[in-house]
C-alpha positions in Angstrom: 64.5 -57.1 112.3 62.3 -56.4 109.3 59.9 -53.5 109.5 56.6 -53.2 107.5 53.9 -50.7 107.2 50.5 -52.4 106.5 47.2 -50.9 105.4 44.0 -52.7 106.5 40.5 -52.1 105.3 37.4 -52.0 107.4 34.8 -52.7 104.8 31.4 -52.2 106.4 28.1 -52.9 104.6 25.8 -51.5 107.3 25.5 -54.7 109.4 28.7 -56.7 108.7 32.4 -56.3 108.2 34.6 -58.2 105.7 37.4 -60.4 107.0 39.8 -62.7 105.1 41.5 -65.9 106.2 45.2 -66.0 105.3 46.6 -68.9 103.3 48.1 -71.7 105.3 51.7 -71.0 104.1 51.7 -67.3 104.9 52.9 -65.6 108.1 50.2 -66.3 110.7 48.6 -68.6 108.1 45.1 -69.8 108.7 44.2 -66.8 110.9 41.8 -64.1 110.0 42.6 -60.5 109.1 41.2 -57.4 107.5 41.9 -57.1 103.8 45.0 -55.1 102.9 48.7 -55.5 102.8 52.2 -54.1 102.8 53.0 -50.6 101.6 55.6 -50.4 98.8 58.3 -47.8 98.7 56.9 -44.5 97.3 53.3 -45.5 98.0 51.0 -43.7 100.4 49.1 -45.8 102.9 45.8 -45.0 101.1 47.3 -45.8 97.7 48.6 -49.1 99.1 45.1 -50.0 100.4 43.5 -49.2 97.0 46.1 -51.4 95.3 45.8 -54.2 97.8 42.0 -54.3 97.6 42.2 -54.6 93.8 44.9 -57.4 94.0 43.6 -59.3 97.0 39.8 -59.2 96.7 39.1 -57.6 93.3 37.3 -54.4 94.3 37.8 -50.7 93.8 37.2 -48.8 97.0 37.1 -45.3 98.4 39.5 -45.1 101.3 38.1 -43.2 104.3 40.0 -41.6 107.2 42.3 -43.4 109.5 40.4 -45.1 112.3 43.3 -46.5 114.3 47.1 -47.1 113.9 49.2 -49.4 116.0 52.6 -51.2 116.0 52.9 -54.9 116.8 56.2 -56.6 117.4 56.5 -60.2 116.2 59.6 -62.3 117.0 60.9 -61.7 113.5 59.3 -58.5 112.3 57.8 -55.2 113.4 54.5 -54.2 111.7 52.8 -50.9 111.9 49.1 -51.2 110.9 46.9 -48.5 109.6 43.2 -49.3 109.8 40.9 -47.3 107.4 37.1 -47.5 107.0 36.5 -48.1 103.3 33.5 -48.1 101.0 33.3 -50.6 98.1 32.9 -48.6 94.8 32.9 -51.4 92.2 33.3 -55.2 92.1 32.2 -58.0 94.4 34.8 -59.2 97.0 36.3 -62.5 96.1 39.3 -64.3 97.6 42.0 -63.7 95.0 44.8 -63.9 97.6 43.2 -65.5 100.6 41.7 -68.8 101.5 38.3 -67.4 102.3 36.4 -64.1 102.7 33.5 -63.8 105.2 31.1 -61.0 106.1 30.6 -61.1 109.9 28.7 -59.1 112.5 30.5 -57.0 115.0 29.8 -59.5 117.7 31.1 -62.4 115.6 34.4 -60.6 115.1 35.4 -61.6 118.6 34.9 -65.3 117.8 37.6 -65.6 115.1 41.3 -66.3 115.6 42.9 -63.2 114.1 46.5 -62.4 113.3 48.2 -61.1 116.4 48.6 -57.6 115.1 44.8 -57.2 114.7 43.8 -58.5 118.1 44.3 -55.3 120.0 41.6 -53.4 117.9 38.9 -56.1 117.8 37.0 -55.1 121.0 37.0 -51.4 120.1 36.1 -52.1 116.5 33.2 -54.4 117.4 31.9 -51.7 119.8 32.2 -48.9 117.2 30.6 -51.0 114.4 27.7 -52.1 116.7 26.8 -48.5 117.2 26.6 -48.1 113.4 24.4 -51.1 112.6 21.9 -50.2 109.9 23.9 -47.4 108.4 27.0 -47.3 106.2 30.2 -45.8 107.5 31.0 -42.7 105.5 33.3 -40.9 107.9 34.7 -42.7 110.9 35.6 -40.9 114.1 
């Protein structure tokens, strides 16, 4: 079984979080996820996330502390996900490697069909972000 480490960005603007819809032909295609991607050999998780944000959505970002990590087992692969709060430094997010990007409120997060690996964190993330409405996330718990 293939094993992957994946870095995922929680980009928060004070009232909404950015999500991306996977391309139809991708694994779990058409579902929503947090921007990010697979870690390459020799790359740190934070380095991976910086690279993926440049490649996937065209921004430079500061990568904050780890918010949550979990492992999800799909039938054909095991994925360990590392969720980091991030702050956009430069650039405007655009869907370079996704069908669509969308800024959504914490409550709206729970209405989208996410990739299976992200589902276990949605309730906690929505709660944590709701408590931060009106202020940027600099350091997550």
